[in-house]
C-alpha atoms as one frame of an Amber mdcrd trajectory, in Angstrom:
protein
   0.000   0.000   0.000   1.536   3.305   1.105   4.076   4.580   3.636   3.831
   8.149   4.946   7.338   9.620   5.225   8.994  13.044   5.409   9.705  14.586
   2.002  13.468  14.299   2.468  13.513  10.795   3.982  16.885   9.207   3.205
  15.562   5.754   2.277  12.729   6.858   0.014  14.446   5.914  -3.261  15.271
   2.398  -2.061  11.664   1.840  -1.009  10.302   3.119  -4.312  12.677   0.804
  -6.191  11.014  -2.006  -4.239   7.621  -0.756  -5.483   6.631   0.725  -2.134
   4.572   3.879  -2.649   5.796   6.740  -0.440   3.866   9.945   0.225   4.568
  12.875   2.527   2.373  14.183   5.332   0.797  16.911   3.196  -0.280  14.327
   0.627  -1.558  12.000   3.342  -3.862  14.701   4.707  -5.568  14.883   1.310
  -6.298  11.148   1.251  -9.778   9.801   2.002  -8.364   7.238   4.433  -6.506
   7.751   7.692  -3.067   6.202   7.901  -2.442   3.825  10.792   0.086   5.393
  13.180   2.515   2.628  14.094   5.081   3.478  16.739   8.517   1.957  16.202
  10.743   1.814  19.267  14.002   1.304  17.388  16.861   0.097  19.607  18.865
  -1.611  16.872  22.492  -0.639  16.181  22.781   1.820  13.287  19.114   2.639
  13.697  18.865   4.593  10.451  20.050   1.680   8.286  17.661  -0.753  10.001
  14.607   1.368   9.175  14.379  -0.038   5.639  14.109  -3.570   7.036  10.870
  -2.591   8.775   9.480  -0.176   6.200   9.678  -2.700   3.367   7.260  -5.239
   4.924   5.085  -2.461   6.374   4.804  -0.960   2.909   3.391  -4.221   1.574
   0.415  -3.954   3.923  -3.040  -3.296   2.477  -3.265  -0.368   4.905  -1.665
   3.061   4.680   1.039   3.242   7.364   2.559   6.250   9.100   5.624   5.098
  11.074   6.303   7.069  14.244   9.971   6.628  15.130  10.595   6.469  18.873
  13.851   6.798  20.799  14.651   6.070  24.429  15.731   8.905  26.685  17.961
   6.559  28.705  19.769   4.862  25.802  22.955   6.154  24.183  22.682   5.525
  20.432  26.428   5.436  19.912  26.358   3.667  16.534  23.499   5.693  15.035
  23.480   9.005  13.174  22.685  11.579  15.878  21.462  14.192  13.379  19.077
  11.677  11.835  17.713  10.729  15.256  17.142  14.384  16.148  15.258  15.015
  12.904  13.053  11.952  12.846  12.786  10.375  16.313  10.806  11.473  19.351
  10.580  10.143  22.923   7.621   7.880  23.643   5.671  10.442  25.656   5.788
  12.848  22.716   4.757  10.107  20.278   1.586   9.291  22.215   0.986  12.897
  23.264   0.529  14.117  19.700  -1.964  11.453  18.662  -3.081   7.904  19.397
  -0.858   5.029  18.278  -2.695   2.228  16.478   0.141  -0.202  17.115   3.667
  -0.445  18.495   6.763  -2.351  17.377   9.644  -2.945  19.796  12.754  -3.934
  17.860  15.613  -6.183  18.789  18.737  -5.015  20.590  22.108  -6.770  21.063
  21.617  -7.187  24.819  19.776 -10.505  25.104  22.632 -12.056  27.117  22.420
  -9.324  29.764  19.847  -9.628  32.582  17.009  -7.188  31.972  17.658  -5.437
  35.261  21.213  -4.624  34.120  20.140  -3.060  30.809  20.401   0.679  31.426
  17.150   1.489  29.621  15.036  -1.381  31.005  13.038   0.766  33.433  12.033
   3.084  30.594  11.051   0.133  28.403   8.925  -1.262  31.235   7.043   2.025
  31.515   6.435   2.016  27.764   5.176  -1.578  27.821   2.844  -0.831  30.717
   1.338   2.080  28.805   1.150   0.016  25.612  -0.632  -2.884  27.298  -3.290
  -0.540  28.661  -3.661   1.870  25.745  -2.418   0.411  22.438  -4.397  -2.291
  20.649  -1.433  -4.442  19.656   2.301  -4.481  20.369   4.804  -6.593  18.423
   8.150  -7.466  19.974  10.910  -8.650  17.629  13.818 -10.739  19.001  14.945
  -8.861  22.170  11.745  -6.849  21.928   9.877 -10.151  22.072  11.908 -11.265
  25.078  10.987  -7.976  26.750   7.270  -8.510  26.109   7.516 -12.033  27.513
   9.347 -10.708  30.585   6.533  -8.211  31.101   4.083 -11.155  30.932   6.050
 -12.981  33.643   8.304 -15.305  31.624  12.040 -15.421  32.317  14.377 -15.903
  29.370  17.118 -18.535  29.172  20.547 -17.630  27.757  21.736 -20.435  25.467
  25.294 -21.818  25.309  25.220 -21.473  21.514  23.541 -18.780  19.438  20.393
 -19.694  17.510  21.467 -18.366  14.156  20.416 -18.848  10.564  17.265 -19.484
   8.565  14.908 -22.045  10.096  11.974 -23.914   8.619   9.053 -22.934  10.832
   5.718 -24.711  11.289   2.525 -22.667  11.425   0.540 -23.948  14.418  -2.689
 -22.008  13.865  -4.011 -21.343  10.364  -7.151 -19.768  11.843  -5.343 -17.031
  13.745  -5.500 -13.412  12.449  -1.684 -13.220  12.360  -0.646 -16.657  11.125
  -3.792 -17.386   9.111  -2.284 -15.890   5.954   1.039 -17.696   6.352   1.958
 -20.999   4.716   1.821 -24.238   6.692   5.623 -24.069   6.736   7.774 -21.015
   6.139  11.406 -19.961   6.520  12.400 -17.338   9.055  15.688 -15.768  10.137
  16.852 -16.233  13.733  19.717 -14.391  15.418  19.633 -14.612  19.203  21.459
 -15.865  22.254  18.354 -16.319  24.395  14.819 -17.644  24.360  12.561 -20.031
  26.236  12.506 -23.827  26.623   9.586 -25.426  24.801   8.417 -27.067  28.022
   8.148 -23.694  29.763   6.047 -22.143  27.006   3.833 -25.233  26.851   3.198
 -24.852  30.583   2.258 -21.209  30.053  -0.111 -22.283  27.276  -1.684 -24.976
  29.470  -2.246 -22.351  32.172  -4.143 -20.247  29.658  -1.563 -17.448  29.608
  -0.356 -17.611  25.989  -1.210 -19.008  22.565   1.587 -20.748  20.653   1.561
 -19.837  16.970   4.754 -21.143  15.340   7.576 -23.596  16.070  10.934 -24.323
  14.435  13.100 -27.387  14.970  16.284 -26.154  16.616  14.818 -22.748  17.470
  11.749 -23.692  19.509   8.511 -21.744  19.666   9.231 -18.555  17.772   5.838
 -16.823  17.679   3.378 -16.635  20.567   1.041 -14.097  22.121  -0.790 -13.307
  25.314  -4.339 -14.627  25.314  -5.691 -11.063  25.476  -3.917 -10.504  22.117
  -2.304  -7.268  23.262   1.305  -8.526  23.069   2.666 -10.549  20.137   6.123
 -12.088  20.582   8.254 -12.931  17.528  11.663 -14.211  18.605  12.922 -14.329
  15.031  13.673 -11.640  12.480  11.038 -11.886   9.726  12.106  -8.425   8.543
  15.768  -9.321   7.892  17.304  -9.319   4.443  19.577 -12.379   3.874  22.687
 -10.184   3.799  21.980  -9.029   7.358  22.762 -12.495   8.743  26.052 -12.522
   6.837  26.973  -9.126   8.299  26.148 -10.295  11.822  28.180 -13.476  11.385
  31.238 -11.533  10.216  30.792  -9.089  13.106  30.684 -11.904  15.670  33.580
 -13.707  14.011  35.713 -10.562  14.170  34.904 -10.344  17.871  36.337 -13.845
  18.296  33.090 -15.415  19.494  33.514 -19.187  19.410  29.864 -19.774  20.359
  28.597 -18.370  17.054  28.643 -20.912  14.227  27.964 -20.010  10.574  24.249
 -19.355   9.994  22.172 -22.445   9.279  20.666 -22.937   5.827  22.414 -19.884
   4.395  25.238 -19.690   1.865  27.569 -16.949   3.088  28.797 -16.333  -0.455
  25.344 -16.273  -2.033  22.735 -15.315   0.570
């Protein structure tokens, strides 16, 4: 459909080459439909380069989408373009103060091995999640964002001895669900994480009526699940990733000398 972006947005040409229609705010106001305001709490390294990864799938929606880029007050975005953040990003209170958010996305962050309580921006994230659960119809957490949503719902993550990394064949567990109903019975999804949840733990949460399990991958476990009130959707994978992103992350980890990170599964490093 259409993405509403500033006139001078840096990634506009790349999106249009991918056949994503981009319009500015002035044009959007002339449309007969109201764009959905989707907040994006972007905590990824090099935030500005990651934006395309989210905008591309959002732009394929049947709805008109206005992304609202959100930054944390308590996080130091050392690898991101500070001028870009100042131009485009706002703190969460400003994002919800201007207008209602129809949805919220909480991205990943390279801190899944650190206890939540030791992440310097965790208290701020908790406040955002509390507001979101009470006031925003649906919140999607991707990778660490998903771990954060699960933590808010009372589930404690497990840090794995070896990174779950690569492209995994994933089984759709509920073809009647609004989220997974349009997916194939089996689909491939990128994973890049050091933490998650044992299957047995999530099955116990399901049996207690706390969550619905939506997708499972051999070697990666349950990768998509949600609270039964459907306010929080957890996706522990990276459905938004381009194949080259996994190659970049592998080379980064290899250069750091991490022996616990093997080459990504089911991905040719030379021809992703």
